[in-house]
N, C-alpha and C positions, 0 to 999 in steps of 0.2 A: 504494500500500500504506500503510495507516494503522496506526499503533501504538496499541494499547489498553493501558491499565493497569488492573489490577484493584484495587479499593479493598480495604484490609485488612479482614478479617472482624471484626465487633464481638466483643469478649471478653465472655463471660457470667460475671458474678460471682454465685455462689450467694446467694440472698436471705437465708438464715439467717446466713451469714457476714457479709454487709454489715450486717444488722440488729444482730448482736451486737457488731461493731466500733464502729458508730455509738453504741450504748448505752454501751460502755466509755468512749469519748471523752467523751460527755456526762456520765457519772458521775465522771470523774476530771479535771475542770478545763476541759473544753471544747476541749482541744487535746491533741495527743500526737505521738509519733514512732513510726513503724513501721520496724523493722529487718528487712529482707528477706534471708533466708538459705536458699540452695538446700540441700536435705537428701536429695538423690539421688532414687530412684524414688518416694519418698513425695510429692515436690513441693517446695513452698517454705513455710518456717516464717515467719510474720509475728509477730515479738515486738513487742508494744505497750508503750510507756512513756507513761503518762499525764502530764499537766502536774504532777500531785502526786507523781509518781515510782512509782506503783503499776504492777506488771507484769501483762500479759495475753498470750495468744498464740492464734493460729489457724493452721491449715495449709490451703493451697490446692493445686490440681493443678500449677500452673506459674507462672513469673515473670510472664507476661503477665496472668494473673488477679490476682496480687498487686498489680501496678502499677495495674491498672484499679480494684481495690478502694481503693487509696490515693487515687486521683483522685476517686472517688465519695463518700468520707466527708469531710465538712467538718471542718476543723481538724486533719487528719492529714497529717503530713509524712513523707517517705520518706528512708531512708538505708540503705546496704548495709554499714555497719561500725559498731562500737561505739567512739565517741570518748570521750575522757576526760570531757568535759562531760556527755555523755549518761549514762555510767556513774556519775557523781557524784550524779545526782539520783535514782537508783533506790533505792526503799525498799520491799523486798518485805514483804508481810504474813506473819505467822507461819503462816497456813494455806498460803501458797505454798510455804514450805520443806517442810512436811509433804507436800503434793501432789507436789512434785518428788522427794521421797525414795522414794515408792512403797511397796513392801512393807517396806522398812527402817524406815519411820517408826513402825511398830507393833511393832517388836521390843524385847524387854527384855534379851535375851542375844545376844551377838555371838561368833562363832568367833574363836579365837586367830589372829592374823595369820600368814600363811605365812612371812613373813620376820622373825619376832620374834627368831630366833636370830642373824640377820645384823645387826640393828639393836637391840642391847640398850637398854632404856629408852624405846623408841619407842612 
């Protein structure tokens, strides 16, 4: 009786994701760090920090795809946590703040805080 071992199936990285991440790395210093963060059913968020500190991100289906992407893109290193050193080089663009704020970014009036009476002056 001989034992056979199955080779692990190759992980398919979506071409458009690989292309966009490679372009991001090339445009932001030629190297970068990918912070891999599991976000539940949506998959894995890949937060990119370029050598110049600019942020980018992509979402893929699972951790295996995220790790395969990091291996395929030259100049990209992987981490699963935000270190002090990594956080200290991040310099978001103004447009990034607006993008992350979503619908709030376009508001001119904001409702009164529900806890305004509890925290006077806040």
